[in-house]
C-alpha positions in Angstrom: -76.0 -9.5 -31.1 -77.9 -8.4 -34.2 -77.0 -5.0 -35.7 -79.3 -2.1 -34.6 -81.8 -1.4 -37.2 -83.6 1.9 -37.9 -86.7 1.8 -40.1 -88.8 4.4 -41.9 -91.8 3.3 -43.9 -94.0 4.7 -46.6 -97.3 6.5 -45.7 -100.1 4.1 -44.8 -102.1 5.1 -47.8 -99.4 4.5 -50.4 -97.8 1.3 -51.7 -94.0 1.2 -51.2 -92.1 1.8 -54.4 -88.9 0.1 -53.3 -86.5 -0.4 -50.4 -83.2 1.3 -49.5 -80.8 -0.4 -47.1 -78.3 2.0 -45.7 -74.9 1.0 -44.4 -73.4 3.8 -42.2 -69.8 4.9 -42.0 -67.1 5.3 -39.4 -68.5 6.6 -36.0 -72.1 6.5 -37.2 -75.1 4.4 -36.4 -78.2 4.0 -38.6 -80.2 6.7 -36.7 -77.8 9.3 -38.1 -79.8 8.9 -41.4 -83.2 9.8 -39.9 -83.6 12.9 -42.0 -82.8 11.1 -45.2 -84.9 8.1 -44.2 -88.0 10.2 -43.4 -87.6 12.2 -46.7 -87.4 9.1 -48.9 -90.2 7.3 -46.9 -92.5 10.3 -47.6 -92.0 9.5 -51.3 -93.1 5.9 -50.6 -89.7 4.2 -50.3 -89.1 1.9 -47.3 -85.7 2.7 -45.7 -83.7 0.5 -43.4 -80.5 1.8 -41.9 -77.7 -0.2 -40.2 -74.4 0.7 -38.6 -70.8 0.7 -39.8 -69.8 -2.8 -41.1 -66.1 -2.0 -40.4 -66.9 -1.8 -36.7 -69.6 -4.4 -36.5 -69.5 -7.4 -38.9 -73.0 -8.4 -38.0 -74.2 -5.5 -40.1 -73.3 -7.5 -43.3 -75.4 -10.4 -42.1 -78.3 -8.2 -41.3 -78.1 -6.5 -44.7 -78.1 -9.9 -46.4 -81.3 -10.8 -44.4 -83.0 -7.6 -45.5 -82.1 -8.2 -49.1 -83.6 -11.6 -48.9 -86.7 -10.4 -47.0 -89.6 -10.9 -49.5 -91.9 -8.7 -47.4 -89.7 -5.7 -48.4 -90.6 -4.4 -51.9 -88.2 -4.1 -54.8 -86.2 -2.7 -56.3 -83.8 -3.1 -53.4 -81.0 -0.6 -53.4 -77.9 -0.8 -51.1 -76.8 2.6 -49.9 -73.3 2.9 -48.4 -71.7 6.0 -46.8 -67.9 6.2 -46.1 -66.8 2.7 -45.1 -70.4 1.5 -45.7 -69.8 2.4 -49.4 -66.9 0.0 -49.6 -68.8 -2.8 -48.0 -71.9 -2.1 -50.1 -69.7 -2.5 -53.2 -68.2 -5.6 -51.7 -71.6 -7.3 -51.2 -72.5 -6.5 -54.8 -69.2 -7.8 -56.1 -69.8 -11.0 -54.1 -73.1 -11.4 -56.0 -75.2 -11.2 -52.8 -78.8 -11.9 -53.8 -81.4 -9.2 -53.9 -79.3 -6.1 -54.8 -80.8 -4.2 -57.7 -78.5 -1.1 -57.5 -75.9 0.6 -55.4 -75.6 4.2 -54.1 -72.1 5.0 -52.9 -71.5 8.1 -50.8 -68.2 9.6 -49.9 -66.2 6.5 -50.9 -63.1 6.3 -48.6 -59.8 6.4 -50.5 -57.1 7.1 -48.0 -56.5 7.5 -44.3 -57.5 10.8 -42.7 -56.1 12.2 -39.5 -58.1 14.7 -37.5 -56.5 17.0 -35.0 -59.7 17.8 -33.1 -63.4 17.3 -32.9 -64.0 20.7 -34.5 -61.8 19.7 -37.4 -63.7 16.4 -37.9 -67.1 18.1 -37.6 -66.1 20.7 -40.3 -64.8 18.0 -42.6 -67.9 15.9 -42.2 -70.7 18.4 -42.9 -71.4 22.1 -43.4 -75.0 21.6 -42.2 -75.3 23.3 -38.8 -78.3 21.1 -37.9 -76.3 18.0 -38.6 -73.3 19.3 -36.8 -75.5 19.8 -33.7 -76.9 16.3 -34.2 -73.5 14.7 -34.2 -72.2 16.9 -31.3 -75.1 15.9 -29.0 -75.5 12.2 -30.1 -74.2 9.9 -27.3 -74.1 7.0 -29.7 -71.9 8.7 -32.3 -68.2 7.9 -31.9 -65.9 10.9 -32.3 -62.6 10.3 -33.9 -63.6 7.1 -35.6 -63.2 8.7 -39.0 -59.5 8.8 -38.5 -59.2 5.2 -37.3 -57.2 2.7 -39.4 -59.6 0.0 -40.6 -59.2 -2.9 -43.0 -61.6 -2.5 -46.0 -62.5 -4.9 -48.8 -60.9 -4.3 -52.2 -63.0 -2.2 -54.5 -64.0 -4.6 -57.2 -66.5 -2.6 -59.3 -65.6 -4.8 -62.3 -67.6 -7.6 -60.6 -70.6 -5.4 -59.9 -73.4 -5.9 -62.5 -76.0 -3.5 -61.2 -76.4 0.3 -61.8 -74.2 2.4 -59.5 -74.8 6.0 -58.4 -71.8 7.6 -56.7 -72.3 10.9 -54.8 -69.3 12.9 -53.6 -68.6 16.3 -52.2 -66.3 18.5 -54.2 -64.8 19.8 -51.0 -64.5 16.5 -49.3 -61.1 16.5 -47.4 -61.6 13.1 -45.8 -61.9 11.4 -49.2 -60.7 14.0 -51.8 -62.8 14.1 -54.9 -59.9 13.5 -57.3 -59.1 10.2 -55.5 -62.7 9.1 -55.6 -63.0 9.9 -59.3 -59.8 7.9 -60.0 -61.3 4.9 -58.1 -64.5 5.1 -60.2 -62.6 5.7 -63.5 -63.1 3.0 -66.2 -66.4 1.6 -64.8 -69.1 2.5 -67.3 -71.8 1.4 -64.9 -71.0 4.1 -62.4 -72.8 7.4 -62.6 -71.0 10.1 -60.6 -72.7 13.2 -59.2 -70.5 15.8 -57.3 -71.8 18.5 -55.0 -70.2 22.0 -55.2 -69.0 22.9 -51.7 -70.0 19.5 -50.5 -68.1 17.8 -47.7 -67.9 14.1 -46.7 -71.3 13.2 -45.3 -73.2 14.1 -48.5 -76.6 12.8 -47.4 -76.3 15.0 -44.3 -74.5 18.0 -45.7 -75.8 21.5 -46.4 -77.1 20.2 -49.8 -79.0 17.3 -48.3 -82.2 18.2 -50.1 -80.4 18.1 -53.5 -78.7 14.9 -52.5 -82.0 13.3 -51.6 -83.6 14.5 -54.8 -80.7 13.1 -56.8 -81.3 9.7 -55.1 -85.0 9.9 -55.7 -84.6 10.5 -59.4 -82.2 7.6 -59.7 -84.7 5.4 -57.9 -87.6 6.4 -60.2 -85.4 5.7 -63.3 -84.4 2.3 -61.8 -88.1 1.4 -61.3 -88.5 1.7 -65.1 -85.4 -0.3 -66.1 -81.9 -1.2 -65.0 -80.8 0.8 -68.0 -82.1 4.0 -66.2 -84.1 5.6 -69.0 -84.4 9.4 -68.7 -87.7 10.6 -67.3 -87.3 14.3 -67.9 -84.9 16.4 -69.9 -84.0 20.1 -70.4 -83.3 21.4 -66.8 -80.3 23.7 -67.1 
């Protein structure tokens, strides 16, 4: 069965500026990224969101189809959160056609054990709106964040496109120091950390700043893979 696909499109009166393909993380489905999808779509980026590849292998097939879909405008950026980040990097390392850049969110680095739903919710996000969304979402799988899953090796040395890595400074599911160690030595990775941020960066209390960071990256990517600066001087 094909992976469930959630879509948000640019306004009718604007030409799309690119496409984001989101791979969700443990316990999530693509609809969890509705707020992010609507915000980026309002800035004329098409957004397609899929589920967790570690739970549904068909997600990778669907992602490859979207990357090859010529009706979707470029640049095409693969966005992965949690386990989705590891699989996004894997697709890029495998030289899957159509990937112009990667955005990796909350890269998982070690197993995490949750004692309760409340503990998981607090570790995922400080945003009360998103906490309510997860609590009342019948399609969200509680406890999956602590499940042992086999993940592909992180081979960023084989990735030849720009990489933006977003990570919460207070992420207890994937501690920041471990994530920075995983990214160390790869000059193509630009890392942005969020003070007070937890694991689900795109749906955390700083979700507006996270979306703005992604948007700036996309606008620079549209100019060149070298990501030339557009504006300078903001303190």
